[in-house]
N, C-alpha and C positions, 0 to 999 in steps of 0.2 A: 441567418441560421438561428440566432437566439430567440426569435419570435416563435419558433416551433414549440417552445417549452413554456409551461405556465410560470409566471413570475412568482407565484406563491410558494413554489417548491424549488429547492436548490438543485442545480444541474451538476451531476457527477460525471467525471471522466476517470476511467480505470486504466492503469498501466500494468501490463502483465507480460511475462516472457515465456511462461511454461504451462503447467497443467491447470492453473487458475482455480485452485481449491478455495483460496481466500476470496477471490472474486465471486465465486459461487456462493460462499457463505454470506457475503454482503447482499447478493441478489436475493437470497432466500428471505433475509430480514426485510428487504424492500417489498417483496411480494406479499409478505405477511402484514405489511403496514407498520412495521416497527420502526422503519426509517422513512421520514417524509422527504422524499427527493425523487428526482428523475434520473435514471441511469442512462445518460445521453450517449456515451461512446465507450468502446474499448479501444485503446491504442496499444499496439504491440510491435516490438522490434523483430519478432520471429514469425514468419509466415506459416510455420508448422506448430505453433503454440496451441495446446488443447483448449486454452481459454477462448479461442475463436469459436469453437463448436458450442461452448457454453453460451457465449453471446448470441450466436445465431439462433439457438433454441429459444432464447428469451427475446428475440427480435430486437436486439440492441445493435446499433450501428458499429461497424468495425473499421478502423483505419490501420492498415499494415504499413509500417515504415521499416522495410527490411534493412537491418543494420549492415548486413554483408554486402548490400548492393551499393554502398557508398565508399568510394575509394579513399575519401578523407573522413575521419571520425567527426571532425567539426561540422562537416556538411550534414551528417545525420542529425546532430544536435540542433543545428539551425532549422532543419525541416521539422523536427519535433516541436520546437518552439513556435514555428509558424502554424502548425496544425493546432496546437493547444490554444494559441491566441485566437485563431479563427473560430474554434468551438466556444471559447469563452466560458470555461467551467467555473462554478462557485467553489468546487473542491475537486482536487485530483487525489485519487487513492492509488498508491503504489502497492500492489499486492503480488509479490513474486516478480517484480521488475528487476532485471539483472544488470541494469546500467546505472552509473552514478549520474544524477542530474546535474547539469552544468549550472554555475551561479546565475547565468542569464535567465534560466527558467525559474529558479527559486526566487529571484528578485521580481520576476513578472507575476508570481503568485505567492506573495509573502504570507506565511501562516495559513496557506490554503492547500498544502500538500501533506497528506498523512501516509506514513509508511508503517509496515509491520515487520519486526525483526525478531529472529528466534533466539533471543537471550534477554537477560535482565540488564538492560543498559544502565550505566555506561560500561558494564563488563562485556567482553567478547564482541567487539564490533567487527564489521566486515564479513568476509566469506567464512564458511565452515564454522559458524558459531557453536554448533552442537559439539563438533569435534574438539574445539577449543575448551569447552566446558568439561568434557570428559577427561581430556589430557591434563587439565589443571587440577582436577580432583575435587571440584565443588560438590556440595551435597544437594544444593537446590539451584535450579536454573529456571528458565521460562521464556517469556516473550514480552515484547514491548510495542505498543502502538504509540507513535510519536510524530510530532510535526517535523518536517524536513527543513534543515538549514543548510548552510554551505559546507559543513563538515561531513564526516562519514558517520552516520548513525549517532549524531550528536545533538539533534534537535530536542525541543521541550517534550517531556514525557507526558502522555495523556493517561494511559492505563497500562498495567502490567499483570500478567498471569504467571503463576508459579508452577513448577513441576519438580517433584522430588526425584533425584537420581538414585535408582535402586542398585543394589549390588549386582555386578556383572551385566549391567544394562548395556546393550549395544548402541552404536551410533544411530542405526535405523530405528530402534525402539524409542530412543530418546527423541529423535526427529518427529516420529508419529505422535508421541505424547505431547510435545510442544505444539504441534500442528493443531491438535484438538483445542488447546488453549487459544491459539491464534484465531481459530474460527469463532470463538466466543467473544474475545475482546475487540477485534477489529470492527465488527458490525456495531458494537456498542459505541466505540469511539466515533465512528462515522455518524451514527444517530445523534450523538451529543452535539457534534458540530452542526448538523443540519437543523437542530432545534435551538441553535444559538446559545448553547449552555456551556461553552468553553471560553475561558478568559485566560490570557497569558500576561504575567507580570514578572519581570526579572527571571525569566526562564521557567518560572513555576506556572503550571497549568491548574486552574481552579475549575471545578465543575459547579455551575450555578444552579 
């Protein structure tokens, strides 16, 4: 399978569970030539994910691993690891993927998985980060593109985008404002990786 893709460009695999807006944002940068890579596959745990339609329009291969079809969760994760190993990506981009990747997958692709999270990490990890920020009363929040490690939203930070929380801002309004920043920084982070411009030392990511 690897021979189908030019060796001069990195092979990308995307993980998505829902609407796929961050997936689409990275694809647009790829199509404009801002990212030098091959979008090899979309892998999704949800057969109804809108991201599938985005991939189909761009003629990107799709692998559906329906999480609900596995009686045991560990069997799903084993199948995901098998598929990813078979594809052999240079980089895995988790963009709206709603499963926690198991240590076996992270160890198989060390510092080769990038995630986008809707907060300024290390604040407000996990689910409902926007709601957490509003309830805590912070004045500024945002989003973080980071490498994935074995913790929850705890990997080395690549880029962050900020959003000011306005008076009486609703959770939906905040979510949409953060999403705009996500669409900016995730393609940049992926592009930096593909250009071999990211270096990690003692958890700190340097842009070369």
